[in-house]
C-alpha positions in Angstrom: 7.2 38.5 -6.5 7.9 36.1 -3.6 6.3 32.6 -3.8 4.8 31.6 -0.4 4.4 27.9 0.6 0.7 27.1 0.7 -0.3 29.8 -1.9 -2.2 29.0 -5.1 -0.9 30.7 -8.2 -1.6 30.6 -12.0 1.2 29.2 -14.1 2.0 28.1 -17.6 3.4 24.6 -18.5 6.8 25.2 -20.1 8.0 21.7 -20.3 7.0 18.0 -19.8 9.2 15.2 -18.7 8.6 11.6 -17.8 8.7 12.5 -14.0 6.6 15.7 -14.2 6.0 19.2 -15.6 7.8 22.5 -15.4 5.6 25.4 -14.7 6.5 29.1 -15.1 5.2 31.1 -12.2 4.6 34.9 -11.9 7.8 36.6 -11.5 9.6 34.4 -14.0 10.4 31.6 -11.5 10.0 28.0 -12.5 8.6 25.1 -10.4 8.1 21.4 -10.8 4.8 19.5 -10.6 6.0 15.9 -9.8 4.0 13.3 -11.7 2.5 12.1 -8.4 1.0 15.6 -7.9 -0.6 16.0 -11.4 -3.9 14.2 -10.6 -5.7 12.2 -7.9 -5.6 9.1 -10.0 -2.6 7.1 -11.2 -0.7 9.0 -13.9 1.3 6.8 -16.3 2.2 9.7 -18.8 2.1 13.4 -17.9 1.2 14.2 -21.5 -2.2 12.5 -21.1 -3.1 15.3 -18.6 -1.0 18.3 -19.6 0.4 19.9 -22.7 3.1 22.6 -23.2 1.4 26.1 -23.0 -1.5 25.1 -20.7 -2.5 27.7 -18.1 -3.0 25.8 -14.8 -3.5 26.7 -11.2 -0.9 25.1 -8.8 -0.3 25.1 -5.1 3.2 25.7 -3.8 4.0 22.8 -1.5 7.7 23.4 -0.7 10.8 25.4 -1.7 14.3 24.4 -1.0 17.4 25.7 -2.5 15.6 27.7 -5.1 13.7 24.5 -6.2 9.9 25.0 -6.0 7.6 22.0 -5.6 4.1 22.4 -7.0 0.9 20.4 -6.9 -2.1 20.5 -9.2 -4.2 18.1 -7.2 -3.8 20.0 -4.0 -4.8 23.3 -5.7 -8.3 21.8 -6.4 -10.7 23.0 -3.8 -12.7 20.1 -2.2 -14.9 20.2 0.6 -13.1 18.6 3.5 -14.6 15.4 4.7 -16.3 15.9 8.0 -14.4 14.0 10.7 -16.8 11.7 12.3 -16.3 9.6 15.3 -16.5 6.0 14.6 -19.0 4.1 16.6 -18.9 0.4 16.9 -21.4 -1.5 14.8 -23.8 -3.6 16.8 -22.8 -7.2 16.9 -24.9 -9.7 15.0 -26.0 -12.9 16.8 -25.0 -13.4 20.4 -23.5 -10.4 22.1 -21.4 -12.4 24.6 -18.3 -10.3 23.8 -16.4 -13.3 22.6 -14.4 -13.4 19.4 -15.1 -15.7 16.5 -13.2 -18.6 17.9 -15.1 -18.5 21.2 -12.2 -17.0 23.3 -12.6 -13.9 25.3 -10.7 -10.9 24.0 -9.4 -9.9 27.4 -7.5 -12.9 28.4 -6.2 -14.7 25.3 -5.1 -18.3 25.8 -4.0 -20.3 22.8 -5.9 -23.6 22.1 -2.7 -25.6 22.5 0.6 -24.8 23.7 3.7 -24.5 21.6 5.1 -27.8 22.9 1.8 -29.5 22.0 2.1 -28.2 18.5 5.7 -29.3 18.1 4.7 -32.9 19.5 1.8 -33.1 17.0 4.0 -31.8 14.2 6.7 -34.5 15.0 4.1 -37.3 15.2 2.6 -36.5 11.8 6.1 -36.0 10.4 7.2 -39.4 11.5 4.0 -41.0 10.1 4.5 -39.3 6.8 8.1 -40.4 6.6 7.1 -44.1 7.4 4.5 -44.0 4.7 7.0 -42.5 2.1 9.6 -45.2 3.1 7.1 -48.0 2.5 6.0 -46.6 -0.7 9.6 -46.3 -2.0 10.5 -49.9 -0.9 7.6 -51.3 -2.8 8.6 -49.4 -6.0 12.1 -50.8 -5.7 11.2 -54.4 -5.6 10.7 -54.6 -1.8 12.2 -56.5 1.1 15.8 -55.5 0.2 16.0 -58.0 -2.6 18.7 -57.2 -5.2 18.0 -57.4 -8.9 20.6 -59.0 -10.8 
């Protein structure tokens, strides 16, 4: 029996490892259900979800060089979510099309230029350095006097 990608088949768990479970498929072939394909939720240990000898339904997700990849979570039929077109929520408050900071979204202009930001940074940096220098001098005895 040939296994087709996308088909759902019944299988028997023949082995469990720390990275998944081996499943014997009809026709004697074996595939692997990777730990990430065991359940929709996080799986820390495959043994919490499967035991050797379990009959499970799996979906064939790929086949390469004789290695068959299987999925338990994709084999579960779920109603597909309806694809809805997203509509914008009405704005609360003033509907003046301005963003939170009062600027128009269409023509973005920064509040201050890069040069202004650098100048402000240098000014505050120099003030902080001056304050630190004064603080250090007062702790050392001040005015350059030597202790002897």
